[in-house]
C-alpha positions in Angstrom: 33.3 -16.2 7.4 31.8 -18.2 10.3 28.9 -17.3 12.6 30.0 -16.8 16.1 26.5 -17.7 17.3 23.2 -18.9 15.9 20.9 -16.3 14.6 17.1 -16.2 14.8 15.6 -14.0 12.1 11.8 -13.9 12.1 9.5 -12.6 9.4 6.2 -11.1 10.3 3.5 -9.4 8.2 -0.2 -9.1 7.4 -2.0 -11.6 5.3 -0.8 -11.5 1.7 2.3 -9.4 2.5 4.6 -11.9 0.8 6.5 -13.5 3.7 6.7 -16.9 2.2 8.2 -15.7 -1.1 10.6 -13.4 0.8 11.8 -16.2 3.0 12.5 -18.5 0.0 14.5 -15.8 -1.7 16.5 -14.9 1.5 17.2 -18.6 2.1 18.5 -19.1 -1.4 20.8 -16.0 -1.2 22.2 -16.9 2.2 22.8 -20.5 1.1 24.7 -19.2 -1.9 26.9 -17.3 0.4 27.7 -20.4 2.4 25.7 -19.9 5.6 24.2 -22.9 7.3 20.5 -22.3 7.9 17.1 -23.8 8.4 13.7 -22.5 7.3 10.7 -23.1 9.5 7.3 -21.7 10.4 4.8 -20.9 13.2 2.6 -22.6 14.0 4.3 -25.7 12.8 7.9 -26.7 12.4 7.4 -30.1 14.1 4.9 -33.0 13.7 3.0 -31.7 16.7 3.1 -28.1 15.6 1.8 -29.0 12.1 -1.1 -30.9 13.6 -1.8 -27.8 15.8 -1.6 -25.6 12.7 -4.3 -27.6 11.1 -6.5 -27.2 14.1 -5.9 -23.5 14.3 -6.4 -22.5 10.7 -9.0 -24.9 9.3 -12.6 -23.7 9.0 -14.7 -25.3 11.7 -18.2 -25.3 13.0 -16.7 -25.0 16.5 -16.0 -21.4 17.6 -12.5 -21.4 19.1 -12.1 -19.6 22.3 -9.4 -16.8 22.2 -7.8 -18.5 25.2 -7.8 -21.9 23.6 -6.4 -20.3 20.5 -3.6 -18.7 22.5 -2.7 -21.9 24.3 -2.5 -23.8 21.0 -0.1 -21.3 19.5 2.0 -21.4 22.6 2.1 -25.2 22.7 3.3 -25.3 19.1 6.0 -22.7 19.9 7.2 -24.5 23.0 7.8 -27.7 21.1 9.2 -25.9 18.1 11.8 -24.2 20.2 12.8 -27.3 22.1 13.0 -29.6 19.1 14.0 -27.4 16.2 14.9 -23.7 16.9 17.0 -24.2 20.0 19.2 -27.0 18.6 19.7 -25.1 15.3 20.9 -22.1 17.3 23.3 -24.2 19.3 24.7 -25.5 16.1 25.4 -21.8 15.1 22.9 -21.9 12.2 20.7 -19.1 10.9 17.1 -19.9 11.6 14.5 -18.2 9.2 11.2 -18.4 10.9 7.8 -17.4 9.4 6.1 -15.8 12.5 7.1 -16.0 16.1 6.2 -14.2 19.4 5.3 -10.9 17.8 2.5 -12.4 15.8 1.0 -13.9 19.0 1.2 -10.6 20.8 -0.4 -8.7 17.9 -3.1 -11.3 17.0 -4.1 -12.8 20.4 -2.8 -10.1 22.7 -4.2 -7.0 20.8 -6.8 -8.2 18.1 -8.3 -10.9 20.3 -8.2 -8.6 23.3 -6.3 -10.9 25.7 -3.8 -8.2 26.7 -0.5 -7.3 25.2 1.5 -7.4 28.5 0.0 -10.7 29.6 0.5 -12.4 26.3 4.1 -11.0 26.0 4.8 -12.8 29.3 3.2 -16.0 28.1 5.3 -15.9 24.9 8.5 -15.5 26.8 7.6 -18.5 29.0 6.7 -20.7 26.0 9.7 -19.7 24.0 12.0 -20.5 26.9 13.8 -17.1 26.6 14.6 -17.5 23.0 14.3 -14.1 21.2 14.8 -13.1 17.6 18.0 -11.3 16.7 16.1 -9.5 13.9 12.5 -9.3 12.9 11.3 -8.1 9.6 7.7 -6.9 9.5 6.3 -6.7 5.9 4.1 -3.8 6.2 1.0 -3.6 3.9 -2.4 -2.1 4.0 -4.7 -5.0 5.2 -7.2 -4.4 2.3 -4.4 -4.8 -0.3 -2.9 -7.8 1.5 -6.2 -9.6 1.9 -7.0 -9.0 -1.7 -3.6 -10.5 -2.8 -4.2 -13.5 -0.5 -7.7 -14.2 -1.9 -6.3 -14.3 -5.5 -3.9 -17.1 -4.6 -5.6 -19.4 -2.2 -8.8 -20.0 -0.1 -8.9 -18.0 3.1 -8.1 -19.7 6.4 -10.0 -19.1 9.7 -7.8 -16.1 10.7 -7.6 -14.6 7.2 -11.4 -14.6 7.2 -11.6 -12.2 10.2 -12.9 -8.6 9.6 -10.8 -5.8 8.2 -10.9 -4.0 11.6 -9.2 -7.1 13.1 -6.4 -7.0 10.6 -6.1 -3.2 10.9 -5.6 -3.6 14.7 -2.8 -6.2 14.1 -1.0 -3.7 11.8 -1.4 -0.9 14.3 0.1 -3.2 17.0 3.1 -4.1 14.8 3.8 -0.4 14.4 3.7 0.0 18.2 6.1 -2.9 18.5 8.5 -1.3 16.0 8.5 1.8 18.2 9.1 -0.2 21.3 11.9 -2.3 19.7 13.4 -0.2 17.0 16.8 -1.9 17.0 15.2 -5.4 16.6 12.0 -5.1 14.7 12.1 -3.2 11.3 9.3 -2.2 9.0 9.8 -3.2 5.4 7.3 -1.6 2.8 5.7 -4.7 1.3 3.8 -2.6 -1.4 7.1 -2.0 -3.2 8.2 -4.3 -6.1 9.3 -7.7 -4.9 13.0 -7.0 -5.8 13.0 -3.9 -3.6 11.5 -5.7 -0.7 14.2 -8.4 -1.1 17.1 -5.9 -1.3 15.7 -4.0 1.8 15.5 -7.2 3.7 19.0 -8.4 2.7 20.6 -5.1 3.7 19.2 -5.5 7.3 20.1 -9.2 7.4 23.7 -8.6 6.1 24.1 -5.8 8.7 23.1 -8.3 11.4 25.4 -11.1 10.1 28.4 -8.7 9.9 28.1 -8.1 13.6 28.0 -11.8 14.4 30.7 -13.3 12.0 34.4 -13.7 12.2 36.9 -15.0 9.7 
């Protein structure tokens, strides 16, 4: 089986939903099946992007403007697409990306109040027209997710936001699922990890089967 084109699979979810664990498991499974792939993340994925990530997530005495925050996320994404994601797709690889445009739409467009339609347009510009073939949103009650996150690491600047902020993000992802039901799927992240993995792989294999040839 060979991919007829590159595939961009993005993983979204509230804080503590288990995206990192799921991506690692999915990558191991797909590599065992012989598919060429890369794992990457947003913000980040490049030297510039990782430096921007540090600026965005570190605790700081400086209050970051929502507009500055948006521009930093988009700068990281533009470089990421040009340097990493775009070339990998041209090489017909599967790209597993931890967050992409949908996060920016939910966090900055909705929760920060910058406007979903406007931020959607900015994201399309920064990502140079690259869109996910499949998005898996790990759906979890924000209170449960934040509690999980607090047990494993110190909270970053965005994780430290109010519960109403995180609830707005979840509501926006549910709206995005209704708007793009054939691209963005909800996966119940409160299930056992094995069930989350099997649900995710079922959707991924369904996508791959449409894009492969012998």
